N, C-alpha and C positions, 0 to 999 in steps of 0.2 A: 566157435567152439561152445559157447554158452547156449546158443540156440539148439545145436545138435544135442547137447546134454539134456535140457529139460523137455525137448520135444519127444524124447524117447523114454521119459519117465513112466513108470508103472507104479501101482499101489502095492507091489510085492514088498515083503520084508527082505531086503538084500542081505541082512545078517544071517538069514537062513537059506539063501539061494546062492547068488553070485559070489558073495564074500563070506560064505559059511566057514571057510578054513581059518579066517581071522577071528572068529568068535566061537571057539570050541566049547567054552564054558556056558554059553547061552542055552538054556533048556527050553524056555517058552518063547514062541515067536511074539514079536511086538505087534500090537494091533494098530494098524495105520490105515484106516479106511479112507482118510482124506489127505493123504500125502500129496497127491498131485494138486489138489485144490489149494492146500496150504503153501506149497512151494511156488506155484504159478501166481497166486494172489500176491505173495510177498514180492516176487520179482516184478510183477506188473506195477505195483505201488511204487517201488523204488525207481524203476525206469521212467515212469510217468512224472515223478517228482524231479528227477535229474534233467531229463530232456525228452519229452514225449515224442517230438518229431524225429529226433535222431534214432530213437529206439522203437519206432512205430511197428516195425516188422516183428521183433520179439514180443512186443506187447500183444499184437494180434495173435501170435502163436500161443501165448499164455491164455488168452480168452477162449480160443478154440479148444485147446488141450484140456482145460479144466471143466469144460462142459461140452462133451462130444455129442450130446443129444440134439443140438440145434440151437439152443439158447446162446451158446458161446459164439456161434457164427453170426447170430443176429446182433449181439452186442458189438462184435468186431465191425460189422457192416455199419452200424449206427455211429461208431466212433469215426470211421472213415468219412461218413456223411458230414460229421461235424467239421472235419479237417477240410473238406471241399470248399467251405465258405471262405477260408483264409489262405489255403495253400493247395490249389487244384492239382498242381504237378505232383506233390507228395501224395495226395489222395489217389491219383492214377496209379502211381507205383505201389501204393499200399493195397489197392484192390486187386492188382495183378498178382501180388504176393499171396493175398488171401485165396485167390483161385488155385494156387498150388496146394493149399491146405484143404480146401473144401470143393467137392464136386460141383461143376458149373450149374447143373440142373438143380441141385440142392440149394446153392446160393441164390439162384434165380427165384426159387420158391420162398426162401427166407426174405428176400427183398419184397416179393409180392405180399408176404404176410405183414409187412409194415404199413400197407395201404398207401405207400408213397410211390406213385407211378414214375416220377422223375428218377427215383432211386432204382426202380425196376429197369428202366431204360438205360440208366448209367451202367448197371451191372451187365446188361446185355451187350452194350457197346464195348465195354472194357474187356469182355471175354472174347472180343473179336469175332463174335458170331454174327453181329448185325451192325450196320450203321443206322442210327435212329435219328429221325427228324420229327419234331413235335410242333403243333400249333395249339391254339386254345381248344380246338374241337377234335383234332385228329392225330393219331399216331401212325406214322408210316415208316417203313424200314426197307432198305436194300440189303437183302441177305447175301453175305459173302460166302457162307457155307452153312450146311444144315446139320449141325451137331446137336442142337436141342432135340429132345425127344418129341416135343410138341411140333405139330405142323404149323408153319407160320401163317398159312392161309386160314387156319382156324384160330390161332392164338392172338394175332394182331386185332382182328375184329372183336375178339373177346375183351381185350384191353380197352378198346374204344367204347364198347358197350358199357363196361364198368364205369368209365369216366363220366358217363352221362347219367348215372343212377344217383339217387339220394345216398348220402354217406352210410346210413345204417344198412340199407339193402346191398350196397356195394361191398361192405365189410362182411355181410352175411354170405354172399356168394364166394368171396375170396376164401373165407374160412371153411366153407363146404368143400371147395376144391382142394384145400390143404388138409382136409379131414380133421379140422379143429371144431368138431360139431357142437359141444356144449357152449363154446365161445360164440359160435355162429348164431345160435338161438338168442343169446343175450343181447345181441345187437338190435333185435326186433322188439325188445321190451320197452317199457316207458310210454306205452300208448301209441307206438309207431304203427301197430297193426291197423289202426283206423285210417292210415294214409295209403295203404296198399290196395291194389285191385284184386279181383277174384282170381286172376291167373297167378299172381304172385302168392296169394293165400294158398292156392292149390299146390304150388311149388314147395312152400314151406311145410304144408301138411304131408306131402310126399316124402320129404327129407325126414321128418319125424317118424312116419310110419315105417320107412325102410330101415331105420336105425333103432326102432323101438325106444324112442326117447319121450314117451308120453308123460312120464312123471316130471322130467326136466322141463317139458313144455308148459306144464301147469304152473311151475314156479316163475315162468317168464311172462306169459301172455296175460292180458287184461281179462279179468273174470267175466266181464260183460262182452268180450269179443268172441267171434265165431271159432277161432282156433282153440281157445280155452274150452269151449263147450264140446267141440268134436273130440278133443283128447280126454276130457273128463268122461264123456260118454263111453269111449273105448275102454278106459280103465274100469268103469263100472261094469260093463259087459264082461270084461276079462275076469273080474272078481266073481261075478255070478257064475260064469262057466266053471271056474275052479271049484266053487261050492257044489255045483251039480255033479 
């Protein structure tokens, strides 16, 4: 009953809607912009303190409910990943419950966004979409059904390719796929540009150009690097064009 109650909470002022007949003297509505966040955060804290494992499903519901934009699902998935180390059976049950709350493709992308491929494969396996087997070099899967929007013939080689890349470039490509573009560029800062070849440099320049992220690129890339010079040149020409 408690789960059903808070999972259906909204930020509405119920004294002016559902229970308005009980508050006839109330003239001004109460401002409750964070009612869901406050209630879910309080419940999550209490249940975690009393018995996290026993109340793991309501705790996951609180995390997802108070942040429907995706961060909540990421926090819920990371909490499950913590549990896997000590209680794999409970973690399996928890992720299956989470799949009832979050679309499987969205959760798969959330896992991908952690850059933890073991977690990605775990979500895929627990969603009963695939049975996954990994070695140090290769990801291979026997697909039991094709519910993922991605074609496995394309997606599995993509995962294998990512595993072989240096971490900054791997994270860049993941974030580009997930459309987290400002974050994607930041992975290539700190002098990493000097370690990439011309093909990758062109790939990065193409992402910047297609999304008109020239100013952001200038904040990230080494001032002595080719990518910085290309973006600075473009901005200079743009400014000149505007003046003309």
